[in-house]
C-alpha positions as CSV (number, residue, x, y, z in Angstrom):
1,M,-106.6,106.2,-54.8
2,I,-109.6,105.8,-57.0
3,D,-110.6,108.9,-58.8
4,I,-114.1,109.5,-57.6
5,E,-116.3,112.5,-58.2
6,P,-115.0,115.4,-56.0
7,L,-117.1,117.4,-53.6
8,P,-117.9,121.0,-54.4
9,A,-115.3,123.3,-52.7
10,E,-117.7,124.8,-50.2
11,L,-119.0,121.4,-49.0
12,W,-115.4,120.1,-48.8
13,F,-114.3,123.0,-46.6
14,D,-117.5,122.7,-44.5
15,R,-116.5,119.1,-43.7
16,I,-112.9,120.1,-43.0
17,E,-114.1,122.7,-40.6
18,M,-116.2,120.1,-38.8
19,I,-113.1,118.0,-38.3
20,G,-111.2,121.0,-37.0
21,R,-114.0,121.7,-34.4
22,G,-114.0,118.0,-33.3
23,E,-117.5,117.3,-34.4
24,L,-117.0,113.9,-35.8
25,G,-116.6,111.9,-32.6
26,P,-113.6,109.8,-31.8
27,T,-110.3,110.6,-33.4
28,E,-110.3,107.3,-35.4
29,N,-113.6,108.3,-37.1
30,A,-112.4,111.8,-37.8
31,L,-109.2,110.4,-39.4
32,R,-111.2,108.1,-41.6
33,H,-113.4,111.0,-42.6
34,A,-110.3,113.2,-43.3
35,F,-108.9,110.5,-45.5
36,H,-112.2,110.3,-47.5
37,L,-112.2,114.0,-47.9
38,L,-108.7,113.8,-49.5
39,Q,-110.3,111.3,-51.9
40,L,-113.0,113.9,-52.6
41,T,-110.8,116.9,-52.9
42,P,-112.0,119.3,-55.6
43,H,-109.9,118.9,-58.7
44,E,-108.7,122.4,-58.6
45,F,-107.2,121.9,-55.1
46,R,-105.5,118.5,-55.7
47,P,-101.8,118.6,-55.1
48,R,-99.3,116.9,-57.4
49,E,-99.0,114.1,-54.8
50,Y,-102.7,113.4,-55.0
51,G,-103.3,109.6,-55.0
52,M,-100.2,108.7,-53.1
53,I,-102.0,107.5,-49.9
54,D,-103.2,104.0,-50.4
55,E,-106.6,103.3,-48.8
56,T,-105.7,99.8,-47.8
57,D,-102.5,101.0,-46.1
58,Y,-104.3,103.8,-44.4
59,E,-107.0,101.5,-43.1
60,A,-104.4,99.1,-41.8
61,L,-102.9,102.0,-39.7
62,L,-106.3,102.7,-38.2
63,E,-107.0,99.0,-37.6
64,A,-103.6,98.6,-35.9
65,G,-104.4,101.6,-33.6
66,D,-101.6,103.7,-35.1
67,L,-103.7,106.9,-35.2
68,E,-100.6,109.1,-35.0
69,G,-99.2,107.4,-38.1
70,A,-102.5,107.8,-39.9
71,A,-102.7,111.5,-38.9
72,G,-99.1,111.9,-40.1
73,R,-100.0,110.5,-43.5
74,L,-102.5,113.3,-44.0
75,V,-99.8,115.9,-43.8
76,A,-97.0,113.9,-45.5
77,A,-95.6,116.3,-48.0
78,P,-92.0,117.4,-48.7
79,T,-92.8,121.1,-47.8
80,L,-94.4,120.3,-44.4
81,I,-92.8,119.6,-41.0
82,V,-95.0,118.2,-38.2
83,V,-93.9,118.3,-34.6
84,T,-95.9,117.2,-31.5
85,E,-95.2,117.9,-27.8
86,S,-97.0,117.7,-24.5
87,C,-98.7,120.9,-23.3
88,A,-101.1,122.0,-20.6
89,E,-104.1,121.1,-22.9
90,G,-102.8,117.6,-23.7
91,V,-100.7,117.6,-26.9
92,E,-99.9,120.4,-29.3
93,A,-99.1,119.8,-32.9
94,V,-97.2,122.3,-35.1
95,I,-97.4,122.1,-38.8
96,R,-94.8,124.3,-40.6
97,C,-95.1,124.9,-44.4
98,R,-91.7,126.1,-45.6
99,K,-93.1,126.9,-49.1
100,L,-95.8,129.3,-47.7
101,N,-93.8,130.3,-44.6
102,K,-96.8,129.3,-42.5
103,T,-97.1,127.8,-39.0
104,V,-100.4,126.3,-37.7
105,L,-101.0,124.9,-34.2
106,G,-103.5,122.3,-33.2
107,T,-104.2,120.8,-29.8
108,G,-105.8,117.5,-28.7
109,D,-105.8,114.8,-26.1
110,T,-103.5,112.7,-28.3
111,P,-100.8,113.4,-30.9
112,A,-103.2,112.2,-33.6
113,A,-106.0,114.5,-32.5
114,A,-103.7,117.4,-32.4
115,I,-102.2,116.7,-35.9
116,L,-105.7,116.3,-37.2
117,Q,-106.9,119.7,-35.8
118,A,-103.8,121.4,-37.1
119,W,-104.3,119.9,-40.6
120,A,-107.9,121.1,-40.7
121,K,-106.9,124.6,-39.4
122,C,-104.1,124.8,-41.9
123,L,-106.4,124.2,-44.9
124,C,-109.1,126.6,-43.6
125,E,-106.6,129.3,-42.7
126,L,-105.0,129.1,-46.2
127,R,-108.4,129.3,-47.8
128,E,-109.2,132.5,-45.8
129,E,-105.8,134.1,-46.4
130,L,-105.3,133.2,-50.1
131,G,-108.8,133.0,-51.5
132,P,-109.9,130.2,-53.8
133,N,-107.6,131.0,-56.8
134,R,-104.4,131.4,-54.8
135,F,-105.4,128.5,-52.5
136,S,-105.6,126.3,-55.6
137,E,-102.2,127.4,-56.8
138,A,-100.7,126.8,-53.3
139,M,-102.2,123.3,-53.2
140,R,-101.1,122.3,-56.6
141,G,-97.6,123.6,-56.2
């Protein structure tokens, strides 16, 4: 990943909240936006794994229609477990963070949409629960 100028934290979170609310149109567009937000993560929130998702590889997943694979790359970390299953609303995704003992649910019409919503909710809930300083510590490991 190219190290580009990060967004200010509040704007970064505003954009993540937009994704969580489904305001960015089709899932593919939202996944692309989420990936770009990872590139624009404020320095104080960047995990040690920052830079491990290759943009060319990520775009190839999107172009191939592997939206679930692309969504899974957003939450690919050793401390996270992602499970999807069918439910009355379509698909439910569960993200479990062993390190923080946290479980977040997301729903969508596809596994990718559900994972994406859970990813956005997880980040926003952690910000609310931990505050900026502890959030930064949690993200950085």
